[in-house]
N, C-alpha and C positions, 0 to 999 in steps of 0.2 A: 668889541669882543667882550659879550658876557663873561663867558668859559671855555678853553683850550683842553678836549680829552683826545690824548694820544694815545693810541691803541696798538700792542703788538700784534702782531697777524696769525703765525700759528698758535694754536694753543691758547689763542685767549679769541678771537673772531670765527676763525676755522677750524672743524675738525679734521685736519689734515695728515695725521700721524700715517695714515695705511698706505697713504700715494707716496709719501715721504720715503718710509721703509720702501717700499716696492723698489724704488728707483736706487736707494743707499744699497741695495743686497743686489741688485742688477749691477750697479757699479763693482761692487766687490767683487760678482762672479767675471767681470772681467778683467781683473788682474789675479784670477784665480784660486779666488776663497770664497767659501761659502760658508753662510749663518745657518745655525738651525730652526733659528725663531726668528721671524722679523721683528716682535716683540723688542728686542734686545734694542733697539735702537729706539725706541719711543722715550726714555729716559736724556736724550741728547739734544732732543729734538730745539730748536731756540741756540744749540752751538754752532760754530762754524763746522764746515765738511773738512776741513782737516783736521777739527776737534775728535769730530763723529769718529773719522777713521782712525787717527788715535788712539781712541779707547778701548775698540773693539778689532782692533788687526793684529793679530800676535807681533812681536818684535821684527822677527823676521819679514816681515811683510811691508811694514811701516816704509821703507825706503821710495813704495810704489804707491804713497796717498797722491802725488799729481796728477799721476795717471785714472785710478779713482774718483777724483775732484773733477778730471775731464768726461769721466764716462758717465756721471751722474748730470755733469751740466748738459750733454747731449742728448740724453735721454729725458729729465723730467718735465721739461718745459711742454714735449705733448702729451704729458701722461698729468700735470698738475690740479686737475679736476675731474681722473676718473672718478674717484669715490669722496673727492673733500667737500666737508657741507660745508654749513653753516653752524655753528652752537644752536642750540633752541634762546630764542628770544631777542636773538640778535637784530636781524631786518626791523622789528617791530620797536625793538629798543636804540637802535641807529635815527629811525625815522622821529621818535618821541625827542631824543637828546636835540637833534635840530629843528624840529617846532619847538623847541622853548630856548633856541638861541645861543644851543652850544656849537662851537666849531670842531670839528671832529677830520682827525689825522691817523695816519698811520706810521708805524715806525720798525722796522726789520730787521732782520738780517740778512733777509735774502736781496737781491740787486731790484732798485726799482722797476727796472721794466719787467721784472718777474712777478712781482707783485702787484704790478697794475695788471697782468695778467691776468693772475687768479684770483685777483679783486673783480674784473671784468666779465670773466666767465660764471662767477657767481651773484652777477647782478647786482653789486652793491657799490662799485666805485664810483659812481654820482653821491654817494653819502658824504665823500672825506672830500674836505677842499686842501691836502697834500696830501700825498704818498711820496715817504722818503724810505726807502733803501739802505743797504750799505754798500756805498759804490766809493772803495778807493780812499777808504778813510777807517780809522781805529772803532770794529764792530764793539756794538754792547759788553761791559757796562760804561763804556767811553761814553761821554753827553754830549757827542760832538751831536750825533745822531735828533736829540733835543734842539740842540741851536740850530740845525739847518733847517728842521721842521718852522720854529719859532721864525728863522728870519726869510723863507719861502712863506709865509704870510704876513710877513711886518709886524708881528704877535704884538696887539699892544698890550695884552692881557701880563697882570705881574704873575710873579711867581706862584702866589696863596689862589690864585684863579685857573693852575693847569696842572693838569695829570699827567700821569705815564700811567698807563693799565697793563698789567700784563701778567704773567702765570709762571713765570720764574724767578728767583733771588737775582739774577743778573738785568732786567728790567725793572726791578725795586730799586737797585742801586743804581740804575742809569737813572732814573726821577731823582734820587737822592743827592747824586752827583753835580745835576744840573739843577738844583735847588728848588726844582719844583714838587707837587702832592706826587706820593704812590697809591695804586692801589694795586689790591693782588687777587687774582681770581683761580679758585682751588678746584674749580671745574677741569683746569687743565691737564699740561703735563709734568707739570713741574712737582717737586717733593713736595707734601705739604707743610711739614714741619720745617722744610730749610724756609720754605715761605714764608712762616711765621715767625722765624726767626731775622729773616732779612727787615721787621719793623715796618711792613706799610704803614699808611695813616688810615686805610682801610683794606679790609678783608673780607670779601663775600664767596659766597657759596655757588651763585651764581649771573647769570648776565640780567637778567629781569631783578634779580637784589643790587644789582652795581648798579642800573639804572634809576632804579628806587631812591637808592641814597643819593646818589649826584642830583636827584630832581628834589628832595628832598631838603638840601640845602649844602649839599656839598659838605658832607661833615667831618669832623676832624678827631685824630686818634683813631690808635690800631681796634683792631675788633679781637 
């Protein structure tokens, strides 16, 4: 295996914020709470459902978070690709990396079956040697998700040829804690300044730039 690139999903490969926000809003309505603007959820995409609901609910409603989580899980699978689209350059970029011998994988806070469903509906599941959701083990930034990807692939890549790519500081920290290289994408949902402060090995403005930099020699050093 020449290089292994592990991608976050939401905000990195997919522009999914409208579908996620709509599902979160539906879940909160089920427990009697409404938000004035669904964009309130955007900064929390990539966090767990529990963390997201705790951040937007008033204290007196937080005891009902479990109900909101259940309502989200019942609604989202049937609406996960209503408006979700791939970011510009993703299909072509994945094809180029694969053509040049890169092994591609996904590591996401979603459950594995849900990530598989989204990728299949968007037509790119076949680009990935492995899709790893967070199934009954700690969420990012715990590095367990990267360990599981590498174990599933019987990955012979050393750490310097393995990348974790994401749009939030927790993605960068996940890669750092796993001892692999990290790339931050500024077009996603994460705060740009926070992403820079996280200290990724590579920081890019577009998926096209990410692919170009990886194919140009997997550069080191933060931008």
